[in-house]
PyMOL commands that place a pseudoatom at each C-alpha (Angstrom):
pseudoatom trace, name=CA, resn=MET, resi=1, chain=A, elem=C, hetatm=0, pos=[100.835, 75.820, -216.011]
pseudoatom trace, name=CA, resn=ARG, resi=2, chain=A, elem=C, hetatm=0, pos=[98.257, 74.697, -218.589]
pseudoatom trace, name=CA, resn=SER, resi=3, chain=A, elem=C, hetatm=0, pos=[95.782, 72.610, -216.520]
pseudoatom trace, name=CA, resn=GLN, resi=4, chain=A, elem=C, hetatm=0, pos=[94.904, 70.834, -213.699]
pseudoatom trace, name=CA, resn=GLY, resi=5, chain=A, elem=C, hetatm=0, pos=[95.113, 67.401, -216.136]
pseudoatom trace, name=CA, resn=ASN, resi=6, chain=A, elem=C, hetatm=0, pos=[98.921, 68.173, -216.555]
pseudoatom trace, name=CA, resn=LEU, resi=7, chain=A, elem=C, hetatm=0, pos=[99.932, 68.628, -212.401]
pseudoatom trace, name=CA, resn=SER, resi=8, chain=A, elem=C, hetatm=0, pos=[97.763, 65.875, -212.189]
pseudoatom trace, name=CA, resn=GLU, resi=9, chain=A, elem=C, hetatm=0, pos=[99.558, 63.697, -214.576]
pseudoatom trace, name=CA, resn=ILE, resi=10, chain=A, elem=C, hetatm=0, pos=[102.925, 65.478, -213.197]
pseudoatom trace, name=CA, resn=GLU, resi=11, chain=A, elem=C, hetatm=0, pos=[102.826, 64.260, -209.515]
pseudoatom trace, name=CA, resn=GLN, resi=12, chain=A, elem=C, hetatm=0, pos=[101.599, 60.767, -210.606]
pseudoatom trace, name=CA, resn=GLY, resi=13, chain=A, elem=C, hetatm=0, pos=[105.351, 60.719, -213.380]
pseudoatom trace, name=CA, resn=ASN, resi=14, chain=A, elem=C, hetatm=0, pos=[103.782, 59.910, -216.088]
pseudoatom trace, name=CA, resn=SER, resi=15, chain=A, elem=C, hetatm=0, pos=[104.982, 62.837, -217.355]
pseudoatom trace, name=CA, resn=ASN, resi=16, chain=A, elem=C, hetatm=0, pos=[108.028, 65.462, -216.686]
pseudoatom trace, name=CA, resn=PRO, resi=17, chain=A, elem=C, hetatm=0, pos=[106.894, 69.397, -216.371]
pseudoatom trace, name=CA, resn=SER, resi=18, chain=A, elem=C, hetatm=0, pos=[108.256, 71.795, -218.369]
pseudoatom trace, name=CA, resn=LEU, resi=19, chain=A, elem=C, hetatm=0, pos=[111.069, 74.682, -218.063]
pseudoatom trace, name=CA, resn=ASP, resi=20, chain=A, elem=C, hetatm=0, pos=[108.222, 77.951, -218.563]
pseudoatom trace, name=CA, resn=THR, resi=21, chain=A, elem=C, hetatm=0, pos=[105.695, 74.866, -215.878]
pseudoatom trace, name=CA, resn=LEU, resi=22, chain=A, elem=C, hetatm=0, pos=[108.563, 75.165, -213.184]
pseudoatom trace, name=CA, resn=LEU, resi=23, chain=A, elem=C, hetatm=0, pos=[108.623, 78.678, -213.710]
pseudoatom trace, name=CA, resn=THR, resi=24, chain=A, elem=C, hetatm=0, pos=[105.478, 79.288, -213.319]
pseudoatom trace, name=CA, resn=ILE, resi=25, chain=A, elem=C, hetatm=0, pos=[105.141, 77.099, -210.090]
pseudoatom trace, name=CA, resn=LYS, resi=26, chain=A, elem=C, hetatm=0, pos=[108.055, 78.724, -208.593]
pseudoatom trace, name=CA, resn=SER, resi=27, chain=A, elem=C, hetatm=0, pos=[106.485, 82.348, -209.547]
pseudoatom trace, name=CA, resn=ARG, resi=28, chain=A, elem=C, hetatm=0, pos=[103.528, 81.346, -208.086]
pseudoatom trace, name=CA, resn=PHE, resi=29, chain=A, elem=C, hetatm=0, pos=[104.153, 79.275, -204.762]
pseudoatom trace, name=CA, resn=LYS, resi=30, chain=A, elem=C, hetatm=0, pos=[107.545, 81.569, -204.208]
pseudoatom trace, name=CA, resn=CYS, resi=31, chain=A, elem=C, hetatm=0, pos=[109.701, 78.719, -204.027]
pseudoatom trace, name=CA, resn=SER, resi=32, chain=A, elem=C, hetatm=0, pos=[113.187, 77.753, -206.058]
pseudoatom trace, name=CA, resn=ILE, resi=33, chain=A, elem=C, hetatm=0, pos=[113.615, 75.354, -208.715]
pseudoatom trace, name=CA, resn=ASP, resi=34, chain=A, elem=C, hetatm=0, pos=[115.963, 73.136, -205.796]
pseudoatom trace, name=CA, resn=GLU, resi=35, chain=A, elem=C, hetatm=0, pos=[112.755, 72.816, -204.313]
pseudoatom trace, name=CA, resn=LEU, resi=36, chain=A, elem=C, hetatm=0, pos=[111.194, 71.518, -207.344]
pseudoatom trace, name=CA, resn=THR, resi=37, chain=A, elem=C, hetatm=0, pos=[113.513, 69.552, -208.452]
pseudoatom trace, name=CA, resn=PHE, resi=38, chain=A, elem=C, hetatm=0, pos=[115.458, 67.614, -205.858]
pseudoatom trace, name=CA, resn=ALA, resi=39, chain=A, elem=C, hetatm=0, pos=[114.082, 65.201, -203.860]
pseudoatom trace, name=CA, resn=GLU, resi=40, chain=A, elem=C, hetatm=0, pos=[112.259, 66.093, -200.608]
pseudoatom trace, name=CA, resn=ASP, resi=41, chain=A, elem=C, hetatm=0, pos=[115.224, 64.007, -198.755]
pseudoatom trace, name=CA, resn=GLN, resi=42, chain=A, elem=C, hetatm=0, pos=[117.760, 66.191, -200.209]
pseudoatom trace, name=CA, resn=LEU, resi=43, chain=A, elem=C, hetatm=0, pos=[116.204, 69.714, -199.031]
pseudoatom trace, name=CA, resn=THR, resi=44, chain=A, elem=C, hetatm=0, pos=[115.752, 68.386, -195.578]
pseudoatom trace, name=CA, resn=LYS, resi=45, chain=A, elem=C, hetatm=0, pos=[119.130, 68.363, -194.976]
pseudoatom trace, name=CA, resn=TYR, resi=46, chain=A, elem=C, hetatm=0, pos=[121.272, 71.586, -194.153]
pseudoatom trace, name=CA, resn=ASN, resi=47, chain=A, elem=C, hetatm=0, pos=[125.594, 70.832, -194.412]
pseudoatom trace, name=CA, resn=ASP, resi=48, chain=A, elem=C, hetatm=0, pos=[124.767, 66.617, -193.912]
pseudoatom trace, name=CA, resn=THR, resi=49, chain=A, elem=C, hetatm=0, pos=[122.457, 67.535, -190.665]
pseudoatom trace, name=CA, resn=LEU, resi=50, chain=A, elem=C, hetatm=0, pos=[118.719, 66.591, -190.990]
pseudoatom trace, name=CA, resn=LEU, resi=51, chain=A, elem=C, hetatm=0, pos=[116.841, 69.906, -190.547]
pseudoatom trace, name=CA, resn=SER, resi=52, chain=A, elem=C, hetatm=0, pos=[114.005, 69.599, -187.431]
pseudoatom trace, name=CA, resn=GLU, resi=53, chain=A, elem=C, hetatm=0, pos=[110.683, 70.294, -187.951]
pseudoatom trace, name=CA, resn=GLU, resi=54, chain=A, elem=C, hetatm=0, pos=[111.050, 73.633, -185.835]
pseudoatom trace, name=CA, resn=GLU, resi=55, chain=A, elem=C, hetatm=0, pos=[113.470, 74.714, -188.553]
pseudoatom trace, name=CA, resn=LEU, resi=56, chain=A, elem=C, hetatm=0, pos=[111.742, 72.643, -191.133]
pseudoatom trace, name=CA, resn=GLY, resi=57, chain=A, elem=C, hetatm=0, pos=[108.785, 75.288, -190.021]
pseudoatom trace, name=CA, resn=MET, resi=58, chain=A, elem=C, hetatm=0, pos=[110.735, 78.377, -189.412]
pseudoatom trace, name=CA, resn=LEU, resi=59, chain=A, elem=C, hetatm=0, pos=[112.244, 78.326, -193.136]
pseudoatom trace, name=CA, resn=THR, resi=60, chain=A, elem=C, hetatm=0, pos=[109.040, 78.122, -193.900]
pseudoatom trace, name=CA, resn=ASN, resi=61, chain=A, elem=C, hetatm=0, pos=[107.557, 80.997, -192.165]
pseudoatom trace, name=CA, resn=TYR, resi=62, chain=A, elem=C, hetatm=0, pos=[110.646, 83.281, -193.945]
pseudoatom trace, name=CA, resn=LYS, resi=63, chain=A, elem=C, hetatm=0, pos=[109.699, 82.431, -196.830]
pseudoatom trace, name=CA, resn=LEU, resi=64, chain=A, elem=C, hetatm=0, pos=[105.660, 84.021, -196.158]
pseudoatom trace, name=CA, resn=LEU, resi=65, chain=A, elem=C, hetatm=0, pos=[107.654, 86.484, -195.395]
pseudoatom trace, name=CA, resn=GLU, resi=66, chain=A, elem=C, hetatm=0, pos=[108.479, 90.335, -197.978]
pseudoatom trace, name=CA, resn=GLU, resi=67, chain=A, elem=C, hetatm=0, pos=[111.955, 91.237, -198.755]
pseudoatom trace, name=CA, resn=PHE, resi=68, chain=A, elem=C, hetatm=0, pos=[112.218, 93.906, -196.039]
pseudoatom trace, name=CA, resn=ASP, resi=69, chain=A, elem=C, hetatm=0, pos=[110.653, 91.503, -193.302]
pseudoatom trace, name=CA, resn=ARG, resi=70, chain=A, elem=C, hetatm=0, pos=[113.698, 89.214, -193.599]
pseudoatom trace, name=CA, resn=ILE, resi=71, chain=A, elem=C, hetatm=0, pos=[116.533, 91.171, -193.747]
pseudoatom trace, name=CA, resn=GLU, resi=72, chain=A, elem=C, hetatm=0, pos=[115.083, 93.117, -190.621]
pseudoatom trace, name=CA, resn=ILE, resi=73, chain=A, elem=C, hetatm=0, pos=[114.506, 89.037, -189.367]
pseudoatom trace, name=CA, resn=ASN, resi=74, chain=A, elem=C, hetatm=0, pos=[118.028, 88.513, -190.326]
pseudoatom trace, name=CA, resn=GLU, resi=75, chain=A, elem=C, hetatm=0, pos=[119.737, 91.272, -188.947]
pseudoatom trace, name=CA, resn=ILE, resi=76, chain=A, elem=C, hetatm=0, pos=[118.005, 90.301, -185.839]
pseudoatom trace, name=CA, resn=ILE, resi=77, chain=A, elem=C, hetatm=0, pos=[119.315, 86.869, -185.777]
pseudoatom trace, name=CA, resn=LYS, resi=78, chain=A, elem=C, hetatm=0, pos=[123.035, 88.483, -186.131]
pseudoatom trace, name=CA, resn=LEU, resi=79, chain=A, elem=C, hetatm=0, pos=[122.460, 90.377, -183.422]
pseudoatom trace, name=CA, resn=LYS, resi=80, chain=A, elem=C, hetatm=0, pos=[121.414, 87.571, -181.460]
pseudoatom trace, name=CA, resn=ILE, resi=81, chain=A, elem=C, hetatm=0, pos=[124.176, 85.186, -182.499]
pseudoatom trace, name=CA, resn=ARG, resi=82, chain=A, elem=C, hetatm=0, pos=[126.673, 88.538, -181.615]
pseudoatom trace, name=CA, resn=MET, resi=83, chain=A, elem=C, hetatm=0, pos=[125.165, 89.021, -178.252]
pseudoatom trace, name=CA, resn=SER, resi=84, chain=A, elem=C, hetatm=0, pos=[125.372, 85.075, -177.099]
pseudoatom trace, name=CA, resn=LYS, resi=85, chain=A, elem=C, hetatm=0, pos=[129.037, 85.581, -178.293]
pseudoatom trace, name=CA, resn=LEU, resi=86, chain=A, elem=C, hetatm=0, pos=[129.704, 88.561, -175.456]
pseudoatom trace, name=CA, resn=ARG, resi=87, chain=A, elem=C, hetatm=0, pos=[127.648, 86.193, -173.163]
pseudoatom trace, name=CA, resn=LYS, resi=88, chain=A, elem=C, hetatm=0, pos=[130.085, 83.882, -173.120]
pseudoatom trace, name=CA, resn=LYS, resi=89, chain=A, elem=C, hetatm=0, pos=[133.371, 86.007, -172.925]
for i in range(1, 89): cmd.bond("trace and resi %d" % i, "trace and resi %d" % (i + 1))
show_as sticks, trace
zoom trace
């Protein structure tokens, strides 16, 4: 990213970021290009259902984890789902 002024212009809607700027922001903040380019209300939906604050918080925390920890969390979730299905039988 070139400067704070450039960022300010983008934030105010007076300028559109270049692809290089988007990629720099994506890398620095560990987010997706979708998060940078879609409207905020589109980001809080999953299968046409609005996400709760708790779910958004979980996603935010998940994104802060290293890849190994993300894999571990996914496995724990899968295990909890399997256990829940067994209890319902």
